[in-house]
All heavy atoms as TSV, in Angstrom:
chain	resi	resn	atom	element	x	y	z
A	1	MET	N	N	18.271	-10.796	-22.165
A	1	MET	CA	C	18.248	-12.245	-22.299
A	1	MET	C	C	17.217	-12.619	-23.353
A	1	MET	O	O	16.257	-11.889	-23.585
A	1	MET	CB	C	17.901	-12.904	-20.984
A	1	MET	CG	C	18.970	-12.726	-19.930
A	1	MET	SD	S	18.650	-13.697	-18.451
A	1	MET	CE	C	19.082	-15.318	-19.023
A	2	GLU	N	N	17.441	-13.782	-23.929
A	2	GLU	CA	C	16.565	-14.251	-24.988
A	2	GLU	C	C	16.241	-15.739	-24.815
A	2	GLU	O	O	16.924	-16.444	-24.091
A	2	GLU	CB	C	17.233	-14.031	-26.348
A	2	GLU	CG	C	17.487	-12.575	-26.650
A	2	GLU	CD	C	18.279	-12.366	-27.908
A	2	GLU	OE1	O	19.197	-13.170	-28.199
A	2	GLU	OE2	O	17.976	-11.416	-28.631
A	3	VAL	N	N	15.182	-16.149	-25.515
A	3	VAL	CA	C	14.759	-17.541	-25.497
A	3	VAL	C	C	14.419	-17.919	-26.939
A	3	VAL	O	O	14.009	-17.068	-27.734
A	3	VAL	CB	C	13.552	-17.743	-24.543
A	3	VAL	CG1	C	12.350	-16.999	-25.005
A	3	VAL	CG2	C	13.241	-19.202	-24.374
A	4	SER	N	N	14.590	-19.175	-27.295
A	4	SER	CA	C	14.277	-19.627	-28.644
A	4	SER	C	C	12.771	-19.548	-28.896
A	4	SER	O	O	11.961	-19.874	-28.036
A	4	SER	CB	C	14.747	-21.072	-28.820
A	4	SER	OG	O	14.230	-21.619	-30.021
A	5	ILE	N	N	12.401	-19.141	-30.104
A	5	ILE	CA	C	10.989	-19.125	-30.479
A	5	ILE	C	C	10.387	-20.531	-30.374
A	5	ILE	O	O	9.204	-20.693	-30.092
A	5	ILE	CB	C	10.797	-18.535	-31.904
A	5	ILE	CG1	C	9.318	-18.354	-32.237
A	5	ILE	CG2	C	11.447	-19.426	-32.949
A	5	ILE	CD1	C	8.589	-17.359	-31.401
A	6	ASN	N	N	11.222	-21.559	-30.511
A	6	ASN	CA	C	10.719	-22.938	-30.408
A	6	ASN	C	C	10.231	-23.272	-29.003
A	6	ASN	O	O	9.326	-24.083	-28.841
A	6	ASN	CB	C	11.795	-23.926	-30.866
A	6	ASN	CG	C	12.046	-23.819	-32.349
A	6	ASN	OD1	O	11.138	-23.535	-33.132
A	6	ASN	ND2	N	13.286	-24.013	-32.760
A	7	VAL	N	N	10.815	-22.656	-28.002
A	7	VAL	CA	C	10.337	-22.852	-26.634
A	7	VAL	C	C	8.919	-22.298	-26.509
A	7	VAL	O	O	8.033	-22.946	-25.940
A	7	VAL	CB	C	11.275	-22.164	-25.614
A	7	VAL	CG1	C	10.682	-22.172	-24.223
A	7	VAL	CG2	C	12.644	-22.834	-25.627
A	8	LEU	N	N	8.686	-21.124	-27.075
A	8	LEU	CA	C	7.347	-20.536	-27.014
A	8	LEU	C	C	6.353	-21.334	-27.844
A	8	LEU	O	O	5.199	-21.478	-27.452
A	8	LEU	CB	C	7.384	-19.084	-27.504
A	8	LEU	CG	C	8.187	-18.118	-26.649
A	8	LEU	CD1	C	8.037	-16.707	-27.176
A	8	LEU	CD2	C	7.787	-18.195	-25.201
A	9	ARG	N	N	6.791	-21.878	-28.961
A	9	ARG	CA	C	5.901	-22.728	-29.753
A	9	ARG	C	C	5.486	-23.979	-28.977
A	9	ARG	O	O	4.336	-24.396	-29.035
A	9	ARG	CB	C	6.569	-23.128	-31.061
A	9	ARG	CG	C	6.631	-22.021	-32.062
A	9	ARG	CD	C	7.168	-22.543	-33.396
A	9	ARG	NE	N	7.298	-21.440	-34.309
A	9	ARG	CZ	C	8.417	-21.118	-34.942
A	9	ARG	NH1	N	9.519	-21.806	-34.740
A	9	ARG	NH2	N	8.424	-20.108	-35.779
A	10	GLY	N	N	6.426	-24.575	-28.270
A	10	GLY	CA	C	6.103	-25.745	-27.456
A	10	GLY	C	C	5.113	-25.398	-26.353
A	10	GLY	O	O	4.164	-26.146	-26.105
A	11	PHE	N	N	5.332	-24.273	-25.703
A	11	PHE	CA	C	4.422	-23.822	-24.660
A	11	PHE	C	C	3.045	-23.540	-25.239
A	11	PHE	O	O	2.018	-23.902	-24.674
A	11	PHE	CB	C	4.995	-22.586	-23.965
A	11	PHE	CG	C	4.268	-22.194	-22.712
A	11	PHE	CD1	C	4.070	-23.081	-21.683
A	11	PHE	CD2	C	3.793	-20.897	-22.575
A	11	PHE	CE1	C	3.396	-22.699	-20.525
A	11	PHE	CE2	C	3.122	-20.503	-21.427
A	11	PHE	CZ	C	2.922	-21.406	-20.407
A	12	ALA	N	N	3.013	-22.936	-26.425
A	12	ALA	CA	C	1.756	-22.641	-27.114
A	12	ALA	C	C	1.000	-23.931	-27.411
A	12	ALA	O	O	-0.224	-24.005	-27.257
A	12	ALA	CB	C	1.999	-21.864	-28.393
A	13	SER	N	N	1.712	-24.957	-27.795
A	13	SER	CA	C	1.090	-26.260	-28.087
A	13	SER	C	C	0.420	-26.838	-26.840
A	13	SER	O	O	-0.702	-27.348	-26.906
A	13	SER	CB	C	2.153	-27.215	-28.634
A	13	SER	OG	O	1.596	-28.481	-28.871
A	14	VAL	N	N	1.085	-26.743	-25.706
A	14	VAL	CA	C	0.515	-27.230	-24.451
A	14	VAL	C	C	-0.731	-26.437	-24.100
A	14	VAL	O	O	-1.755	-27.003	-23.695
A	14	VAL	CB	C	1.556	-27.132	-23.308
A	14	VAL	CG1	C	0.915	-27.379	-21.951
A	14	VAL	CG2	C	2.701	-28.105	-23.552
A	15	LEU	N	N	-0.684	-25.144	-24.269
A	15	LEU	CA	C	-1.832	-24.293	-23.956
A	15	LEU	C	C	-3.035	-24.637	-24.826
A	15	LEU	O	O	-4.169	-24.702	-24.346
A	15	LEU	CB	C	-1.470	-22.811	-24.113
A	15	LEU	CG	C	-0.399	-22.302	-23.161
A	15	LEU	CD1	C	-0.014	-20.870	-23.514
A	15	LEU	CD2	C	-0.863	-22.396	-21.727
A	16	ARG	N	N	-2.772	-24.904	-26.089
A	16	ARG	CA	C	-3.877	-25.284	-26.996
A	16	ARG	C	C	-4.466	-26.629	-26.576
A	16	ARG	O	O	-5.679	-26.824	-26.643
A	16	ARG	CB	C	-3.381	-25.323	-28.427
A	16	ARG	CG	C	-3.142	-23.927	-28.978
A	16	ARG	CD	C	-2.734	-23.978	-30.450
A	16	ARG	NE	N	-2.526	-22.654	-30.976
A	16	ARG	CZ	C	-1.341	-22.185	-31.372
A	16	ARG	NH1	N	-0.255	-22.923	-31.285
A	16	ARG	NH2	N	-1.243	-20.954	-31.845
A	17	GLU	N	N	-3.631	-27.551	-26.147
A	17	GLU	CA	C	-4.130	-28.849	-25.653
A	17	GLU	C	C	-5.007	-28.680	-24.417
A	17	GLU	O	O	-5.909	-29.473	-24.172
A	17	GLU	CB	C	-2.965	-29.790	-25.346
A	17	GLU	CG	C	-2.271	-30.317	-26.577
A	17	GLU	CD	C	-1.085	-31.202	-26.239
A	17	GLU	OE1	O	-1.011	-31.720	-25.107
A	17	GLU	OE2	O	-0.221	-31.375	-27.121
A	18	LEU	N	N	-4.752	-27.638	-23.646
A	18	LEU	CA	C	-5.545	-27.346	-22.459
A	18	LEU	C	C	-6.777	-26.494	-22.797
A	18	LEU	O	O	-7.480	-26.034	-21.896
A	18	LEU	CB	C	-4.697	-26.613	-21.418
A	18	LEU	CG	C	-3.567	-27.407	-20.799
A	18	LEU	CD1	C	-2.671	-26.505	-19.957
A	18	LEU	CD2	C	-4.124	-28.551	-19.967
A	19	SER	N	N	-7.007	-26.297	-24.082
A	19	SER	CA	C	-8.153	-25.514	-24.595
A	19	SER	C	C	-8.115	-24.044	-24.153
A	19	SER	O	O	-9.155	-23.423	-23.946
A	19	SER	CB	C	-9.477	-26.156	-24.176
A	19	SER	OG	O	-9.561	-27.452	-24.710
A	20	ILE	N	N	-6.922	-23.516	-24.007
A	20	ILE	CA	C	-6.750	-22.098	-23.707
A	20	ILE	C	C	-6.991	-21.302	-24.982
A	20	ILE	O	O	-6.522	-21.683	-26.054
A	20	ILE	CB	C	-5.332	-21.812	-23.176
A	20	ILE	CG1	C	-5.066	-22.566	-21.877
A	20	ILE	CG2	C	-5.088	-20.309	-22.997
A	20	ILE	CD1	C	-5.937	-22.172	-20.733
A	21	ASP	N	N	-7.718	-20.218	-24.895
A	21	ASP	CA	C	-7.927	-19.332	-26.034
A	21	ASP	C	C	-6.609	-18.604	-26.279
A	21	ASP	O	O	-6.321	-17.579	-25.660
A	21	ASP	CB	C	-9.063	-18.351	-25.734
A	21	ASP	CG	C	-9.369	-17.415	-26.882
A	21	ASP	OD1	O	-8.540	-17.300	-27.813
A	21	ASP	OD2	O	-10.429	-16.784	-26.843
A	22	PHE	N	N	-5.805	-19.157	-27.180
A	22	PHE	CA	C	-4.444	-18.694	-27.369
A	22	PHE	C	C	-4.381	-17.275	-27.913
A	22	PHE	O	O	-3.551	-16.482	-27.484
A	22	PHE	CB	C	-3.687	-19.664	-28.276
A	22	PHE	CG	C	-2.235	-19.373	-28.363
A	22	PHE	CD1	C	-1.415	-19.491	-27.250
A	22	PHE	CD2	C	-1.657	-18.943	-29.543
A	22	PHE	CE1	C	-0.061	-19.211	-27.302
A	22	PHE	CE2	C	-0.311	-18.682	-29.610
A	22	PHE	CZ	C	0.486	-18.818	-28.499
A	23	GLU	N	N	-5.263	-16.938	-28.839
A	23	GLU	CA	C	-5.250	-15.579	-29.367
A	23	GLU	C	C	-5.613	-14.555	-28.287
A	23	GLU	O	O	-5.039	-13.478	-28.225
A	23	GLU	CB	C	-6.180	-15.468	-30.575
A	23	GLU	CG	C	-5.599	-16.204	-31.779
A	23	GLU	CD	C	-6.440	-16.048	-33.018
A	23	GLU	OE1	O	-7.316	-15.175	-33.066
A	23	GLU	OE2	O	-6.190	-16.817	-33.964
A	24	ARG	N	N	-6.538	-14.916	-27.424
A	24	ARG	CA	C	-6.887	-14.026	-26.301
A	24	ARG	C	C	-5.697	-13.876	-25.354
A	24	ARG	O	O	-5.395	-12.778	-24.867
A	24	ARG	CB	C	-8.086	-14.551	-25.541
A	24	ARG	CG	C	-8.443	-13.685	-24.366
A	24	ARG	CD	C	-9.640	-14.184	-23.600
A	24	ARG	NE	N	-9.564	-13.669	-22.254
A	24	ARG	CZ	C	-9.859	-14.351	-21.171
A	24	ARG	NH1	N	-10.314	-15.576	-21.246
A	24	ARG	NH2	N	-9.754	-13.792	-19.991
A	25	LEU	N	N	-5.037	-14.979	-25.082
A	25	LEU	CA	C	-3.863	-14.940	-24.210
A	25	LEU	C	C	-2.822	-13.971	-24.773
A	25	LEU	O	O	-2.287	-13.148	-24.034
A	25	LEU	CB	C	-3.257	-16.344	-24.093
A	25	LEU	CG	C	-2.047	-16.455	-23.193
A	25	LEU	CD1	C	-2.090	-17.774	-22.437
A	25	LEU	CD2	C	-0.764	-16.344	-23.965
A	26	LEU	N	N	-2.575	-14.062	-26.067
A	26	LEU	CA	C	-1.593	-13.168	-26.670
A	26	LEU	C	C	-2.043	-11.718	-26.607
A	26	LEU	O	O	-1.236	-10.826	-26.332
A	26	LEU	CB	C	-1.302	-13.579	-28.116
A	26	LEU	CG	C	-0.597	-14.927	-28.303
A	26	LEU	CD1	C	-0.393	-15.212	-29.770
A	26	LEU	CD2	C	0.696	-14.996	-27.538
A	27	ARG	N	N	-3.332	-11.469	-26.826
A	27	ARG	CA	C	-3.834	-10.101	-26.700
A	27	ARG	C	C	-3.651	-9.594	-25.273
A	27	ARG	O	O	-3.188	-8.476	-25.056
A	27	ARG	CB	C	-5.311	-10.031	-27.090
A	27	ARG	CG	C	-5.565	-9.997	-28.559
A	27	ARG	CD	C	-7.009	-9.622	-28.880
A	27	ARG	NE	N	-8.002	-10.408	-28.164
A	27	ARG	CZ	C	-8.509	-11.575	-28.549
A	27	ARG	NH1	N	-8.108	-12.120	-29.682
A	27	ARG	NH2	N	-9.423	-12.189	-27.833
A	28	ASP	N	N	-4.016	-10.428	-24.295
A	28	ASP	CA	C	-3.892	-10.046	-22.888
A	28	ASP	C	C	-2.438	-9.755	-22.513
A	28	ASP	O	O	-2.163	-8.890	-21.679
A	28	ASP	CB	C	-4.448	-11.120	-21.968
A	28	ASP	CG	C	-5.960	-11.242	-22.020
A	28	ASP	OD1	O	-6.610	-10.404	-22.689
A	28	ASP	OD2	O	-6.499	-12.184	-21.390
A	29	ALA	N	N	-1.523	-10.489	-23.126
A	29	ALA	CA	C	-0.104	-10.337	-22.818
A	29	ALA	C	C	0.587	-9.310	-23.726
A	29	ALA	O	O	1.791	-9.105	-23.626
A	29	ALA	CB	C	0.598	-11.684	-22.946
A	30	ALA	N	N	-0.194	-8.689	-24.609
A	30	ALA	CA	C	0.341	-7.690	-25.557
A	30	ALA	C	C	1.468	-8.272	-26.415
A	30	ALA	O	O	2.534	-7.683	-26.578
A	30	ALA	CB	C	0.799	-6.439	-24.821
A	31	ILE	N	N	1.203	-9.472	-26.966
A	31	ILE	CA	C	2.177	-10.149	-27.821
A	31	ILE	C	C	1.551	-10.275	-29.218
A	31	ILE	O	O	0.421	-10.736	-29.363
A	31	ILE	CB	C	2.525	-11.544	-27.271
A	31	ILE	CG1	C	3.179	-11.418	-25.900
A	31	ILE	CG2	C	3.449	-12.281	-28.244
A	31	ILE	CD1	C	3.374	-12.739	-25.181
A	32	ASP	N	N	2.304	-9.909	-30.225
A	32	ASP	CA	C	1.853	-9.988	-31.604
A	32	ASP	C	C	1.888	-11.452	-32.064
A	32	ASP	O	O	2.914	-12.121	-31.965
A	32	ASP	CB	C	2.770	-9.148	-32.483
A	32	ASP	CG	C	2.304	-9.046	-33.927
A	32	ASP	OD1	O	1.366	-9.760	-34.329
A	32	ASP	OD2	O	2.884	-8.226	-34.645
A	33	LEU	N	N	0.765	-11.945	-32.579
A	33	LEU	CA	C	0.665	-13.328	-33.061
A	33	LEU	C	C	1.704	-13.618	-34.137
A	33	LEU	O	O	2.168	-14.748	-34.267
A	33	LEU	CB	C	-0.744	-13.586	-33.594
A	33	LEU	CG	C	-1.046	-14.965	-34.135
A	33	LEU	CD1	C	-0.879	-16.023	-33.045
A	33	LEU	CD2	C	-2.447	-15.023	-34.707
A	34	ASN	N	N	2.088	-12.619	-34.889
A	34	ASN	CA	C	3.053	-12.810	-35.974
A	34	ASN	C	C	4.415	-13.283	-35.491
A	34	ASN	O	O	5.196	-13.800	-36.291
A	34	ASN	CB	C	3.209	-11.522	-36.780
A	34	ASN	CG	C	1.944	-11.171	-37.512
A	34	ASN	OD1	O	1.183	-12.047	-37.936
A	34	ASN	ND2	N	1.683	-9.892	-37.649
A	35	ILE	N	N	4.680	-13.137	-34.228
A	35	ILE	CA	C	5.982	-13.582	-33.699
A	35	ILE	C	C	6.168	-15.090	-33.904
A	35	ILE	O	O	7.272	-15.588	-34.084
A	35	ILE	CB	C	6.141	-13.205	-32.212
A	35	ILE	CG1	C	7.598	-13.301	-31.802
A	35	ILE	CG2	C	5.305	-14.085	-31.319
A	35	ILE	CD1	C	7.887	-12.708	-30.452
A	36	PHE	N	N	5.056	-15.823	-33.965
A	36	PHE	CA	C	5.136	-17.278	-34.127
A	36	PHE	C	C	5.350	-17.699	-35.572
A	36	PHE	O	O	5.535	-18.871	-35.852
A	36	PHE	CB	C	3.885	-17.937	-33.538
A	36	PHE	CG	C	3.855	-17.845	-32.050
A	36	PHE	CD1	C	3.221	-16.782	-31.433
A	36	PHE	CD2	C	4.494	-18.764	-31.271
A	36	PHE	CE1	C	3.218	-16.658	-30.056
A	36	PHE	CE2	C	4.506	-18.662	-29.891
A	36	PHE	CZ	C	3.869	-17.606	-29.296
A	37	GLU	N	N	5.339	-16.745	-36.490
A	37	GLU	CA	C	5.594	-17.051	-37.893
A	37	GLU	C	C	7.084	-17.080	-38.198
A	37	GLU	O	O	7.484	-17.506	-39.278
A	37	GLU	CB	C	4.876	-16.035	-38.787
A	37	GLU	CG	C	3.376	-16.163	-38.681
A	37	GLU	CD	C	2.653	-15.136	-39.528
A	37	GLU	OE1	O	3.300	-14.363	-40.269
A	37	GLU	OE2	O	1.415	-15.088	-39.418
A	38	ARG	N	N	7.900	-16.660	-37.257
A	38	ARG	CA	C	9.358	-16.745	-37.441
A	38	ARG	C	C	9.741	-18.205	-37.593
A	38	ARG	O	O	9.244	-19.072	-36.877
A	38	ARG	CB	C	10.101	-16.205	-36.224
A	38	ARG	CG	C	10.022	-14.748	-36.029
A	38	ARG	CD	C	10.879	-14.394	-34.835
A	38	ARG	NE	N	10.844	-12.974	-34.567
A	38	ARG	CZ	C	11.498	-12.423	-33.578
A	38	ARG	NH1	N	12.237	-13.160	-32.774
A	38	ARG	NH2	N	11.431	-11.122	-33.389
A	39	SER	N	N	10.664	-18.482	-38.468
A	39	SER	CA	C	11.099	-19.859	-38.643
A	39	SER	C	C	12.091	-20.284	-37.563
A	39	SER	O	O	12.173	-21.456	-37.208
A	39	SER	CB	C	11.721	-20.048	-40.023
A	39	SER	OG	O	12.844	-19.210	-40.179
A	40	HIS	N	N	12.822	-19.313	-37.031
A	40	HIS	CA	C	13.801	-19.614	-35.988
A	40	HIS	C	C	14.245	-18.316	-35.348
A	40	HIS	O	O	13.787	-17.240	-35.703
A	40	HIS	CB	C	15.010	-20.341	-36.589
A	40	HIS	CG	C	15.758	-19.514	-37.581
A	40	HIS	ND1	N	15.283	-19.273	-38.859
A	40	HIS	CD2	C	16.922	-18.818	-37.504
A	40	HIS	CE1	C	16.143	-18.479	-39.505
A	40	HIS	NE2	N	17.141	-18.192	-38.716
A	41	GLY	N	N	15.147	-18.447	-34.431
A	41	GLY	CA	C	15.724	-17.250	-33.833
A	41	GLY	C	C	15.236	-16.983	-32.427
A	41	GLY	O	O	14.277	-17.574	-31.948
A	42	PRO	N	N	15.930	-16.068	-31.768
A	42	PRO	CA	C	15.604	-15.747	-30.387
A	42	PRO	C	C	14.484	-14.716	-30.269
A	42	PRO	O	O	14.216	-13.955	-31.182
A	42	PRO	CB	C	16.912	-15.173	-29.859
A	42	PRO	CG	C	17.552	-14.554	-31.054
A	42	PRO	CD	C	17.165	-15.421	-32.211
A	43	VAL	N	N	13.842	-14.758	-29.109
A	43	VAL	CA	C	12.788	-13.821	-28.742
A	43	VAL	C	C	13.182	-13.260	-27.380
A	43	VAL	O	O	13.716	-13.983	-26.531
A	43	VAL	CB	C	11.419	-14.531	-28.651
A	43	VAL	CG1	C	10.358	-13.594	-28.157
A	43	VAL	CG2	C	11.058	-15.121	-29.990
A	44	ASP	N	N	12.925	-12.011	-27.154
A	44	ASP	CA	C	13.254	-11.393	-25.879
A	44	ASP	C	C	12.558	-12.151	-24.738
A	44	ASP	O	O	11.383	-12.492	-24.837
A	44	ASP	CB	C	12.840	-9.926	-25.885
A	44	ASP	CG	C	13.420	-9.189	-24.707
A	44	ASP	OD1	O	12.783	-9.235	-23.633
A	44	ASP	OD2	O	14.509	-8.599	-24.838
A	45	LEU	N	N	13.272	-12.393	-23.683
A	45	LEU	CA	C	12.745	-13.145	-22.547
A	45	LEU	C	C	11.501	-12.493	-21.944
A	45	LEU	O	O	10.627	-13.190	-21.435
A	45	LEU	CB	C	13.826	-13.311	-21.478
A	45	LEU	CG	C	13.483	-14.160	-20.265
A	45	LEU	CD1	C	13.124	-15.575	-20.681
A	45	LEU	CD2	C	14.635	-14.185	-19.283
A	46	THR	N	N	11.384	-11.197	-22.016
A	46	THR	CA	C	10.205	-10.533	-21.450
A	46	THR	C	C	8.934	-10.971	-22.160
A	46	THR	O	O	7.860	-11.025	-21.548
A	46	THR	CB	C	10.320	-9.002	-21.491
A	46	THR	OG1	O	10.466	-8.570	-22.845
A	46	THR	CG2	C	11.493	-8.514	-20.669
A	47	ILE	N	N	9.025	-11.298	-23.441
A	47	ILE	CA	C	7.860	-11.799	-24.170
A	47	ILE	C	C	7.437	-13.144	-23.617
A	47	ILE	O	O	6.251	-13.413	-23.392
A	47	ILE	CB	C	8.157	-11.878	-25.686
A	47	ILE	CG1	C	8.325	-10.457	-26.232
A	47	ILE	CG2	C	7.059	-12.631	-26.430
A	47	ILE	CD1	C	8.807	-10.393	-27.662
A	48	ALA	N	N	8.390	-14.028	-23.395
A	48	ALA	CA	C	8.101	-15.343	-22.825
A	48	ALA	C	C	7.487	-15.188	-21.430
A	48	ALA	O	O	6.530	-15.895	-21.078
A	48	ALA	CB	C	9.369	-16.179	-22.752
A	49	GLU	N	N	8.019	-14.296	-20.639
A	49	GLU	CA	C	7.497	-14.072	-19.289
A	49	GLU	C	C	6.050	-13.570	-19.324
A	49	GLU	O	O	5.207	-14.046	-18.568
A	49	GLU	CB	C	8.363	-13.062	-18.540
A	49	GLU	CG	C	9.730	-13.613	-18.180
A	49	GLU	CD	C	10.660	-12.547	-17.630
A	49	GLU	OE1	O	10.430	-11.329	-17.847
A	49	GLU	OE2	O	11.660	-12.922	-16.993
A	50	ARG	N	N	5.749	-12.642	-20.241
A	50	ARG	CA	C	4.373	-12.145	-20.364
A	50	ARG	C	C	3.416	-13.256	-20.798
A	50	ARG	O	O	2.306	-13.367	-20.301
A	50	ARG	CB	C	4.309	-10.976	-21.349
A	50	ARG	CG	C	4.963	-9.717	-20.814
A	50	ARG	CD	C	4.615	-8.465	-21.596
A	50	ARG	NE	N	4.437	-8.620	-23.022
A	50	ARG	CZ	C	5.320	-8.220	-23.950
A	50	ARG	NH1	N	6.454	-7.633	-23.577
A	50	ARG	NH2	N	5.079	-8.369	-25.221
A	51	MET	N	N	3.893	-14.090	-21.700
A	51	MET	CA	C	3.069	-15.209	-22.179
A	51	MET	C	C	2.775	-16.180	-21.037
A	51	MET	O	O	1.640	-16.625	-20.849
A	51	MET	CB	C	3.785	-15.918	-23.325
A	51	MET	CG	C	3.013	-17.015	-23.967
A	51	MET	SD	S	3.953	-17.637	-25.383
A	51	MET	CE	C	3.157	-19.202	-25.613
A	52	MET	N	N	3.781	-16.510	-20.260
A	52	MET	CA	C	3.606	-17.450	-19.146
A	52	MET	C	C	2.702	-16.868	-18.062
A	52	MET	O	O	1.830	-17.562	-17.555
A	52	MET	CB	C	4.964	-17.837	-18.588
A	52	MET	CG	C	5.749	-18.706	-19.505
A	52	MET	SD	S	7.346	-19.125	-18.795
A	52	MET	CE	C	8.252	-19.539	-20.270
A	53	ARG	N	N	2.893	-15.623	-17.747
A	53	ARG	CA	C	2.037	-14.997	-16.720
A	53	ARG	C	C	0.584	-14.982	-17.149
A	53	ARG	O	O	-0.315	-15.284	-16.366
A	53	ARG	CB	C	2.521	-13.595	-16.419
A	53	ARG	CG	C	3.766	-13.572	-15.588
A	53	ARG	CD	C	4.121	-12.163	-15.130
A	53	ARG	NE	N	5.319	-12.237	-14.334
A	53	ARG	CZ	C	6.402	-11.506	-14.533
A	53	ARG	NH1	N	6.421	-10.617	-15.492
A	53	ARG	NH2	N	7.460	-11.650	-13.763
A	54	ALA	N	N	0.326	-14.652	-18.413
A	54	ALA	CA	C	-1.049	-14.646	-18.919
A	54	ALA	C	C	-1.631	-16.058	-18.873
A	54	ALA	O	O	-2.804	-16.246	-18.532
A	54	ALA	CB	C	-1.098	-14.093	-20.335
A	55	ALA	N	N	-0.827	-17.056	-19.177
A	55	ALA	CA	C	-1.291	-18.444	-19.153
A	55	ALA	C	C	-1.657	-18.865	-17.736
A	55	ALA	O	O	-2.679	-19.528	-17.520
A	55	ALA	CB	C	-0.215	-19.378	-19.717
A	56	PHE	N	N	-0.858	-18.491	-16.758
A	56	PHE	CA	C	-1.133	-18.847	-15.375
A	56	PHE	C	C	-2.441	-18.238	-14.893
A	56	PHE	O	O	-3.162	-18.820	-14.100
A	56	PHE	CB	C	0.008	-18.440	-14.450
A	56	PHE	CG	C	1.305	-19.160	-14.730
A	56	PHE	CD1	C	2.509	-18.500	-14.637
A	56	PHE	CD2	C	1.320	-20.497	-15.089
A	56	PHE	CE1	C	3.705	-19.146	-14.889
A	56	PHE	CE2	C	2.510	-21.155	-15.354
A	56	PHE	CZ	C	3.701	-20.481	-15.260
A	57	VAL	N	N	-2.757	-17.050	-15.388
A	57	VAL	CA	C	-4.008	-16.376	-15.027
A	57	VAL	C	C	-5.198	-17.072	-15.690
A	57	VAL	O	O	-6.262	-17.190	-15.086
A	57	VAL	CB	C	-3.946	-14.891	-15.431
A	57	VAL	CG1	C	-5.304	-14.230	-15.306
A	57	VAL	CG2	C	-2.938	-14.144	-14.572
A	58	MET	N	N	-5.014	-17.549	-16.917
A	58	MET	CA	C	-6.127	-18.077	-17.694
A	58	MET	C	C	-6.476	-19.523	-17.414
A	58	MET	O	O	-7.526	-20.005	-17.816
A	58	MET	CB	C	-5.843	-17.926	-19.185
A	58	MET	CG	C	-5.879	-16.481	-19.649
A	58	MET	SD	S	-5.581	-16.317	-21.420
A	58	MET	CE	C	-7.103	-17.007	-22.072
A	59	THR	N	N	-5.596	-20.270	-16.766
A	59	THR	CA	C	-5.869	-21.701	-16.563
A	59	THR	C	C	-5.787	-22.081	-15.100
A	59	THR	O	O	-4.924	-21.598	-14.369
A	59	THR	CB	C	-4.900	-22.575	-17.390
A	59	THR	OG1	O	-5.244	-23.942	-17.168
A	59	THR	CG2	C	-3.461	-22.378	-16.970
A	60	PRO	N	N	-6.673	-22.951	-14.676
A	60	PRO	CA	C	-6.614	-23.462	-13.309
A	60	PRO	C	C	-5.668	-24.666	-13.180
A	60	PRO	O	O	-5.555	-25.243	-12.121
A	60	PRO	CB	C	-8.063	-23.873	-13.025
A	60	PRO	CG	C	-8.584	-24.294	-14.363
A	60	PRO	CD	C	-7.908	-23.368	-15.359
A	61	GLU	N	N	-5.017	-25.027	-14.279
A	61	GLU	CA	C	-4.150	-26.199	-14.304
A	61	GLU	C	C	-2.951	-26.005	-13.378
A	61	GLU	O	O	-2.057	-25.225	-13.670
A	61	GLU	CB	C	-3.681	-26.458	-15.737
A	61	GLU	CG	C	-2.749	-27.628	-15.910
A	61	GLU	CD	C	-3.370	-28.942	-15.508
A	61	GLU	OE1	O	-4.526	-29.186	-15.861
A	61	GLU	OE2	O	-2.677	-29.718	-14.814
A	62	PRO	N	N	-2.903	-26.731	-12.248
A	62	PRO	CA	C	-1.799	-26.541	-11.296
A	62	PRO	C	C	-0.455	-27.033	-11.820
A	62	PRO	O	O	0.579	-26.562	-11.381
A	62	PRO	CB	C	-2.237	-27.341	-10.077
A	62	PRO	CG	C	-3.176	-28.359	-10.596
A	62	PRO	CD	C	-3.848	-27.731	-11.792
A	63	GLY	N	N	-0.469	-27.956	-12.764
A	63	GLY	CA	C	0.784	-28.494	-13.283
A	63	GLY	C	C	1.399	-27.669	-14.398
A	63	GLY	O	O	2.439	-28.021	-14.919
A	64	LEU	N	N	0.775	-26.556	-14.745
A	64	LEU	CA	C	1.291	-25.749	-15.835
A	64	LEU	C	C	2.675	-25.209	-15.523
A	64	LEU	O	O	3.523	-25.138	-16.389
A	64	LEU	CB	C	0.334	-24.592	-16.141
A	64	LEU	CG	C	0.681	-23.755	-17.374
A	64	LEU	CD1	C	0.651	-24.630	-18.626
A	64	LEU	CD2	C	-0.277	-22.621	-17.514
A	65	GLY	N	N	2.917	-24.840	-14.295
A	65	GLY	CA	C	4.216	-24.294	-13.930
A	65	GLY	C	C	5.308	-25.293	-14.024
A	65	GLY	O	O	6.430	-25.033	-14.269
């Protein structure tokens, strides 16, 4: 399964607004920052899942889910 890179960009924007250290989150989730340089296209769903799990660990924000 796949998800649009734009979905991850939107999620990344929310995380930055919450002052999450986004580069650390990507390192923790073993995601290459260069993936966000794609102009379009799908990304494997497992990448999105790793990003979301790392975000849930890094923020106390209950509404993130």
